[in-house]
ZALORO-785344 format. One line per 3 residues: number of its first residue (from 0); for each residue x, y, z of C-alpha. Coordinates in steps of 0.25 Angstrom, whole numbers, plus 5000, padded with zeros to 4 digits. Layout:
NUM> X,Y,Z; ...
% end
This chain:
0> 4933,4740,5174; 4928,4754,5170; 4930,4757,5155
3> 4940,4768,5156; 4940,4770,5141; 4925,4773,5140
6> 4926,4782,5152; 4937,4790,5145; 4929,4792,5133
9> 4923,4804,5140; 4937,4810,5142; 4939,4810,5127
12> 4925,4817,5125; 4929,4828,5135; 4943,4830,5128
15> 4935,4831,5115; 4926,4842,5121; 4939,4850,5125
18> 4945,4849,5111; 4939,4863,5108; 4949,4869,5118
21> 4961,4868,5110; 4975,4865,5115; 4971,4859,5128
24> 4963,4848,5120; 4974,4846,5111; 4984,4844,5122
27> 4974,4836,5130; 4974,4827,5118; 4989,4824,5120
30> 4985,4818,5134; 4972,4810,5129; 4976,4806,5115
33> 4987,4796,5118; 4977,4788,5126; 4971,4779,5115
36> 4956,4776,5114; 4953,4761,5114; 4941,4753,5110
39> 4930,4750,5120; 4926,4736,5117; 4919,4727,5127
42> 4932,4719,5128; 4942,4730,5127; 4945,4733,5142
45> 4956,4723,5145; 4964,4729,5156; 4979,4729,5153
48> 4988,4721,5163; 4993,4729,5175; 5007,4735,5175
51> 5019,4726,5179; 5022,4727,5194; 5037,4729,5191
54> 5040,4740,5200; 5043,4749,5188; 5030,4751,5181
57> 5020,4762,5185; 5008,4770,5180; 5006,4785,5179
60> 4993,4792,5179; 4991,4806,5174; 4981,4814,5181
63> 4977,4829,5180; 4967,4838,5187; 4958,4832,5198
66> 4944,4839,5199; 4931,4839,5207; 4920,4834,5198
69> 4929,4833,5186; 4918,4832,5175; 4911,4845,5180
72> 4925,4852,5179; 4926,4850,5164; 4915,4860,5162
75> 4925,4871,5165; 4938,4864,5165; 4939,4852,5155
78> 4950,4842,5158; 4949,4828,5154; 4961,4824,5163
81> 4955,4830,5175; 4950,4819,5186; 4939,4820,5196
84> 4945,4820,5211; 4936,4808,5214; 4941,4800,5203
87> 4955,4803,5208; 4952,4799,5222; 4945,4786,5218
90> 4957,4783,5209; 4967,4785,5220; 4959,4776,5229
93> 4958,4765,5218; 4973,4766,5215; 4975,4763,5230
96> 4965,4752,5231; 4970,4745,5218; 4984,4745,5223
99> 4990,4755,5214; 5002,4763,5219; 5004,4778,5216
102> 5019,4780,5215; 5028,4792,5215; 5038,4796,5204
105> 5050,4793,5213; 5045,4779,5215; 5045,4777,5200
108> 5059,4783,5199; 5064,4774,5210; 5058,4762,5204
111> 5064,4765,5190; 5078,4767,5196; 5077,4753,5203
114> 5072,4757,5216; 5059,4753,5223; 5049,4746,5213
117> 5036,4753,5210; 5024,4747,5217; 5014,4739,5208
120> 5003,4747,5201; 5012,4760,5203; 5005,4773,5198
123> 5011,4787,5197; 5000,4798,5199; 5003,4811,5191
126> 4995,4824,5190; 4997,4833,5179; 4996,4849,5178
129> 4996,4853,5192; 4982,4855,5195; 4978,4861,5209
132> 4969,4848,5210; 4982,4840,5213; 4983,4848,5226
135> 4968,4849,5230; 4964,4835,5225; 4975,4826,5221
138> 4985,4829,5233; 4975,4825,5244; 4973,4812,5237
141> 4988,4809,5235; 4990,4812,5250; 4978,4803,5254
144> 4983,4791,5245; 4998,4794,5247; 4999,4794,5232
147> 5011,4801,5225; 5009,4809,5212; 5016,4817,5202
150> 5011,4831,5198; 5015,4838,5185; 5015,4853,5186
153> 5014,4863,5174; 5022,4874,5180; 5018,4885,5171
156> 5004,4883,5177; 5009,4882,5191; 5016,4895,5189
159> 5004,4902,5183; 4998,4914,5191; 4986,4912,5199
162> 4973,4915,5192; 4979,4914,5178; 4976,4902,5168
165> 4988,4892,5166; 4993,4890,5152; 4992,4878,5143
168> 4977,4875,5141; 4976,4880,5127; 4962,4883,5123
171> 4956,4879,5136; 4953,4889,5147; 4966,4888,5155
174> 4964,4884,5170; 4969,4894,5180; 4981,4893,5188
177> 4973,4889,5200; 4970,4876,5194; 4984,4871,5197
180> 4991,4869,5210; 5000,4879,5216; 5015,4877,5219
183> 5012,4877,5234; 5002,4866,5232; 5013,4859,5224
186> 5023,4860,5235; 5013,4854,5245; 5011,4842,5236
189> 5026,4840,5234; 5029,4841,5249; 5019,4829,5251
192> 5028,4819,5244; 5017,4814,5236; 5018,4823,5224
195> 5029,4825,5214; 5029,4836,5204; 5032,4835,5189
198> 5033,4845,5178; 5021,4846,5168; 5030,4856,5161
201> 5030,4871,5163; 5022,4876,5151; 5021,4864,5142
204> 5007,4860,5146; 5002,4867,5134; 5001,4867,5119
207> 5011,4874,5109; 5009,4875,5093; 5014,4863,5087
210> 5011,4865,5072; 5008,4876,5062; 4993,4874,5065
213> 4995,4878,5079; 4991,4865,5086; 4995,4866,5101
216> 5002,4854,5105; 5009,4850,5118; 5020,4859,5121
219> 5030,4848,5126; 5031,4841,5113; 5027,4852,5103
222> 5038,4859,5094; 5031,4873,5094; 5027,4878,5081
225> 5028,4893,5080; 5030,4903,5069; 5031,4893,5058
228> 5042,4884,5065; 5043,4873,5075; 5051,4873,5088
231> 5064,4867,5086; 5069,4855,5095; 5079,4863,5103
234> 5068,4874,5107; 5058,4863,5109; 5066,4855,5119
237> 5071,4868,5126; 5056,4873,5127; 5052,4859,5134
240> 5065,4859,5143; 5063,4873,5148; 5049,4871,5151
243> 5052,4858,5159; 5063,4864,5166; 5055,4876,5171
246> 5043,4867,5175; 5052,4858,5183; 5060,4870,5190
249> 5046,4877,5194; 5041,4864,5200; 5054,4861,5208
252> 5055,4876,5212; 5040,4877,5217; 5039,4864,5224
255> 5053,4860,5228; 5051,4847,5222; 5059,4840,5211
258> 5053,4838,5197; 5057,4826,5189; 5045,4823,5181
261> 5039,4829,5168; 5025,4826,5165; 5022,4829,5150
264> 5010,4839,5147; 5000,4831,5139; 5009,4819,5139
267> 5017,4825,5127; 5032,4823,5127; 5043,4819,5118
270> 5058,4816,5118; 5062,4830,5118; 5053,4834,5129
273> 5058,4822,5137; 5072,4826,5136; 5068,4840,5140
276> 5061,4835,5152; 5073,4827,5156; 5082,4839,5154
279> 5073,4847,5163; 5075,4837,5174; 5063,4828,5173
282> 5066,4814,5169; 5053,4809,5173; 5042,4812,5162
285> 5027,4808,5162; 5019,4806,5149; 5005,4802,5146
288> 5009,4790,5139; 5000,4779,5145; 5005,4765,5150
291> 5013,4759,5162; 5027,4765,5165; 5034,4752,5164
294> 5049,4751,5167; 5052,4754,5152; 5045,4767,5152
297> 5055,4778,5155; 5052,4788,5166; 5053,4799,5156
300> 5041,4794,5149; 5031,4790,5160; 5018,4785,5156
303> 5005,4791,5162; 4990,4788,5160; 4981,4800,5159
306> 4969,4800,5169; 4956,4808,5164; 4944,4813,5170
309> 4935,4801,5167; 4945,4791,5174; 4938,4779,5181
312> 4943,4773,5194; 4950,4764,5191; 4956,4768,5178
315> 4964,4756,5173; 4968,4763,5160; 4977,4772,5168
318> 4984,4760,5175; 4984,4749,5165; 4985,4756,5151
321> 4996,4750,5142; 5006,4760,5136; 5000,4763,5123
324> 4998,4754,5110; 5004,4740,5111; 5006,4740,5127
327> 5001,4727,5132; 4997,4723,5117; 4987,4734,5117
330> 4984,4742,5104; 4973,4752,5104; 4963,4751,5093
333> 4968,4760,5082; 4958,4765,5071; 4965,4775,5062
336> 4962,4785,5051; 4974,4786,5041; 4974,4800,5036
339> 4982,4807,5025; 4987,4821,5030; 4988,4824,5015
342> 4973,4825,5015; 4973,4836,5026; 4984,4844,5020
345> 4980,4856,5011; 4988,4868,5007; 4976,4876,5012
348> 4977,4877,5027; 4962,4879,5028; 4959,4867,5020
351> 4969,4859,5028; 4963,4862,5041; 4949,4858,5035
354> 4955,4845,5031; 4960,4843,5045; 4946,4846,5050
357> 4940,4836,5041; 4950,4825,5046; 4948,4829,5061
360> 4933,4828,5059; 4934,4814,5053; 4943,4809,5063
363> 4935,4814,5074; 4922,4808,5068; 4929,4794,5066
366> 4937,4793,5079; 4949,4784,5076; 4960,4781,5085
369> 4971,4786,5075; 4974,4794,5063; 4986,4790,5054
372> 4990,4804,5049; 4999,4806,5037; 5011,4814,5042
375> 5017,4815,5028; 5013,4821,5015; 5010,4812,5003
378> 5003,4821,4993; 5006,4812,4981; 5001,4800,4988
381> 5013,4791,4986; 5015,4787,5001; 5028,4795,5002
384> 5030,4807,5011; 5032,4820,5002; 5031,4829,5014
387> 5027,4829,5029; 5016,4835,5037; 5025,4839,5048
390> 5039,4846,5050; 5051,4838,5047; 5065,4839,5042
393> 5065,4831,5029; 5052,4832,5021; 5043,4844,5017
396> 5032,4847,5026; 5019,4848,5017; 5012,4854,5029
399> 5014,4854,5044; 5001,4847,5046; 5003,4833,5053
402> 5004,4838,5067; 4992,4847,5065; 4983,4836,5060
405> 4988,4826,5070; 4986,4835,5082; 4972,4839,5077
408> 4968,4824,5076; 4974,4821,5089; 4968,4832,5097
411> 4955,4833,5090; 4951,4819,5087; 4960,4811,5097
414> 4966,4801,5087; 4980,4796,5087; 4987,4802,5075
417> 4998,4793,5069; 5008,4800,5059; 5008,4792,5046
420> 5022,4793,5041; 5031,4787,5030; 5042,4778,5035
423> 5051,4779,5022; 5042,4786,5012; 5047,4800,5011
426> 5050,4809,4999; 5062,4817,5004; 5065,4831,4997
429> 5074,4829,4985; 5085,4837,4992; 5085,4827,5003
432> 5098,4818,5002; 5089,4806,5007; 5078,4808,4996
435> 5085,4797,4988; 5087,4788,4999; 5075,4779,4996
438> 5071,4765,4996; 5075,4758,4983; 5071,4745,4976
441> 5077,4736,4966; 5078,4742,4952; 5068,4733,4945
444> 5057,4734,4956; 5045,4742,4953; 5044,4756,4959
447> 5029,4759,4958; 5022,4760,4971; 5034,4761,4980
450> 5035,4771,4991; 5046,4780,4989; 5054,4778,5002
453> 5067,4783,5009; 5076,4771,5012; 5075,4768,5027
456> 5088,4761,5027; 5096,4774,5025; 5099,4779,5039
459> 5098,4794,5034; 5084,4791,5029; 5080,4785,5042
462> 5085,4797,5049; 5077,4806,5040; 5064,4799,5041
465> 5067,4798,5056; 5068,4813,5057; 5055,4815,5049
468> 5048,4806,5060; 5055,4814,5071; 5049,4827,5065
471> 5035,4821,5065; 5036,4817,5079; 5042,4831,5083
474> 5032,4840,5076; 5019,4832,5077; 5010,4825,5087
477> 5004,4811,5084; 5002,4798,5091; 5008,4788,5081
480> 5016,4785,5068; 5010,4777,5056; 5021,4772,5048
483> 5018,4772,5033; 5017,4760,5024; 5030,4765,5017
486> 5038,4757,5027; 5040,4746,5018; 5051,4740,5009
489> 5048,4731,4997; 5056,4718,4994; 5064,4726,4983
492> 5067,4738,4993; 5076,4745,4998; 5089,4744,4989
495> 5095,4757,4994; 5109,4757,4999; 5106,4759,5013
498> 5096,4748,5012; 5106,4738,5006; 5116,4742,5017
501> 5105,4738,5028; 5102,4725,5021; 5117,4722,5022
504> 5116,4724,5037; 5105,4714,5038; 5114,4704,5031
507> 5107,4705,5017; 5113,4707,5003; 5113,4721,4998
510> 5107,4715,4985; 5092,4716,4987; 5090,4706,4975
513> 5098,4696,4983; 5090,4698,4995; 5077,4696,4987
516> 5082,4683,4981; 5084,4676,4994; 5072,4674,5002
519> 5079,4673,5016; 5086,4686,5013; 5074,4693,5007
522> 5066,4689,5020; 5077,4695,5029; 5077,4708,5020
525> 5063,4710,5022; 5063,4708,5037; 5075,4717,5038
528> 5068,4728,5030; 5055,4726,5038; 5062,4727,5051
531> 5070,4739,5046; 5057,4747,5042; 5050,4744,5055
534> 5062,4748,5063; 5063,4761,5055; 5048,4765,5058
537> 5051,4762,5073; 5063,4771,5072; 5054,4782,5066
540> 5044,4780,5077; 5055,4781,5088; 5058,4795,5082
543> 5044,4800,5083; 5043,4794,5097; 5053,4804,5102
546> 5043,4815,5099; 5030,4806,5101; 5033,4796,5112
549> 5020,4789,5112; 5020,4786,5097; 5012,4775,5091
552> 5016,4768,5078; 5009,4761,5067; 5014,4756,5053
555> 5007,4754,5040; 5010,4740,5035; 5006,4734,5021
558> 4996,4722,5023; 5004,4712,5015; 5015,4710,5025
561> 5004,4706,5035; 4997,4697,5025; 5009,4691,5019
564> 5021,4692,5029; 5030,4688,5018; 5027,4701,5011
567> 5036,4708,5021; 5047,4706,5010; 5039,4716,5001
570> 5036,4726,5012; 5046,4725,5023; 5034,4726,5032
573> 5030,4715,5043; 5017,4715,5050; 5021,4708,5063
576> 5033,4717,5064; 5025,4729,5063; 5015,4724,5073
579> 5026,4724,5083; 5033,4737,5079; 5021,4747,5079
582> 5009,4750,5087; 5000,4747,5075; 5002,4741,5061
585> 4993,4748,5051; 4991,4737,5040; 4986,4742,5027
588> 4974,4734,5026; 4971,4739,5012; 4966,4728,5003
591> 4964,4737,4991; 4978,4742,4991; 4982,4727,4992
594> 4974,4724,4980; 4966,4714,4988; 4956,4706,4979
597> 4947,4704,4991; 4949,4716,5001; 4941,4709,5012
600> 4948,4696,5012; 4962,4704,5011; 4958,4712,5024
603> 4953,4699,5031; 4966,4692,5028; 4974,4704,5033
606> 4966,4704,5046; 4969,4689,5048; 4984,4692,5046
609> 4983,4702,5057; 4975,4694,5066; 4985,4682,5065
612> 4996,4691,5069; 4999,4693,5084; 4995,4707,5088
615> 4990,4710,5074; 4976,4715,5078; 4982,4723,5089
618> 4991,4731,5081; 4986,4731,5066; 4979,4743,5060
621> 4971,4738,5048; 4972,4750,5038; 4962,4750,5028
624> 4962,4758,5015; 4951,4767,5012; 4954,4770,4998
627> 4957,4760,4987; 4969,4767,4980; 4967,4758,4967
630> 4956,4768,4963; 4957,4778,4974; 4943,4776,4979
633> 4939,4775,4994; 4936,4761,4999; 4921,4761,5002
636> 4917,4763,5017; 4910,4750,5017; 4922,4742,5013
639> 4930,4749,5024; 4920,4746,5034; 4919,4731,5030
642> 4934,4730,5030; 4936,4736,5044; 4924,4728,5049
645> 4930,4715,5044; 4944,4718,5050; 4937,4722,5063
648> 4930,4709,5064; 4943,4702,5062; 4949,4709,5075
651> 4955,4722,5069; 4956,4733,5079; 4964,4744,5071
654> 4960,4751,5058; 4965,4762,5050; 4962,4766,5036
657> 4969,4774,5025; 4966,4785,5020; 4955,4791,5028
660> 4950,4802,5019; 4944,4812,5029; 4942,4822,5018
663> 4932,4813,5012; 4927,4806,5024; 4932,4793,5018
666> 4930,4782,5023; 4916,4787,5028; 4914,4791,5042
669> 4905,4779,5046; 4915,4769,5042; 4927,4776,5048
672> 4920,4778,5061; 4916,4763,5062; 4930,4759,5058
675> 4940,4769,5064; 4933,4775,5076; 4938,4772,5090
678> 4926,4779,5096; 4917,4767,5091; 4924,4759,5101
681> 4919,4767,5113; 4906,4760,5114; 4895,4767,5121
684> 4902,4780,5122; 4893,4792,5121; 4899,4806,5118
687> 4890,4817,5124; 4899,4829,5121; 4897,4838,5110
690> 4910,4834,5103; 4914,4820,5099; 4924,4813,5107
693> 4939,4817,5103; 4946,4803,5103; 4957,4808,5113
696> 4959,4793,5116; 4957,4788,5130; 4965,4777,5138
699> 4966,4764,5130; 4959,4752,5135; 4965,4739,5131
702> 4958,4732,5119; 4952,4718,5119; 4961,4707,5113
705> 4959,4707,5098; 4959,4694,5090; 4957,4695,5075
708> 5002,4675,4994; 5002,4690,4987; 5007,4691,4973
711> 5020,4698,4970; 5013,4709,4963; 5007,4713,4977
714> 5020,4720,4980; 5019,4729,4968; 5004,4731,4971
717> 5007,4736,4985; 5018,4745,4980; 5008,4751,4971
720> 4998,4753,4982; 5008,4760,4991; 5008,4773,4984
723> 4993,4773,4982; 4989,4771,4997; 4994,4785,5000
726> 4986,4792,4989
% end
């Protein structure tokens, strides 16, 4: 089978070359970035199984402009999603010979309503943007093969006067109206019975300012920032619904056909936008989320695979790709830089931009898959959020900075950005009535080293924290959440009234000392707290998914619950439960924090525990420490290289380290590239362009199968280290 991932590397280089052109590249990143880059090893090309032939499941492919001599056309009109006309003809022929069955939207609707089942290997062909090539090049092929298709029109472009450029291409030279079909051509295609039209919005196929720094972000999901304020929710929803109603009405009026489907520009959507589309009369909605449309996938969230100019024939990545991390047991290799946004913040905006530039240069030079980016402000280094780096309802905003940095990272370097967020560790302003609703412990227990945390057993606290997460999702753009290691409860916590009432509902005494005195009750208590904290993080992720539907999740976990499962009592953390609950579990593989006498032996033992756990290597990120907080000195590069080399030999696939000090290039660039770079896996790739490849990740290839008593005082040691880790 032709290696489609290697071929797609050239698309990433082209995208990088276009990054100088402003908003188009930024918005193009919304299309390309969710397609995760995967390792290219000799045995990493296992083909996923075919979709079930259940009469309900189907695939959708998103295509764009079809051109003659597509590569030559890039000299004057670069567009990585354009396809050569010969490639399209060859692919249509291959679909026929391989017994794939292009289907219509109506067939899908009927099958989902209990009507005639879909044929095996069903595929819906969609073409976005309304290019004239759909009429001149695609329509003849549809008639020849008798393939139905869905074509998404940007009505503002269709209504543009002849000879004028269309709007929505940002810094690129906008194409003329003549690049897009006419309404007369659309009516002819509609009359054929092969073509159905969808809305691609009226004028949402553009970018709008999404933060104080002026970053242009997809109009359908952006709360516009103007004159020092953000668009409120009512105005935002009204803007989206008005646009979609106009688009649908224009298509129906000009073509005489019914419009029932919305195709989201750049694949960007959220719950509010979905509600607006439904209210505008379009219950069918198409995204750029990859994977099969199995019966559980609603028709308001149809997945599509994106074709690019370098598509081979056949391209199995379009037709077999699982639906994101975890589908079919597939977890893309994740190498992450864990970054303190406190290092970027500066009261001087000029210096702050210089700090951001340093970060972007380092991330580009290293080439990781992910950046775990602090979204909260912790200037005193105690691991507790004193303020936030995004607008929110409950805490001060140190600077509206997270969205700016996350967007620049995403569009300039192609990484997936995870928002690193506390779960309970928030310092509320003193005037907030919930500021004192904190986790409490037994009176005679030591307090040194504990996180200050709000009690999650208080319903009002849970609501408040949920609103903070909701605001994070509303005002920023990112790929995933990393839950902070503050999501823990010791074996003498929580003694607050709401906590005791919760324990009573679990059938436990309301006297913690009585619980601790009975081993069976103590075990029940620990498991109850563990499950409660896990469920709380999943509730928070669900709040964010309302705004960021494709959200990935990871959680920081202490190492001891993995190495000694009985220590769940001390943490209310369970490694096996975490593996089944999040896309990735980031275990703090930090021997110096744990006061290990032999760091290498300690790490080896940790890796052996991961190897012995089913699915452990697939989903565990080993997060190394780059600073020894006992003396505040950096861990030597040679030590980090040796630690990762040992873990890698044992089968570890995922790696992160904290902190990555980009201001001082620590760890050093060479060891960072060798450990964290995903580019290093693109064996034999040569970049011939004048700019390095932006890692706008290409389609994922399934990886190969990977096979790789503490004294009581340790509890106090760990508590002592909790505050130091964030310094």
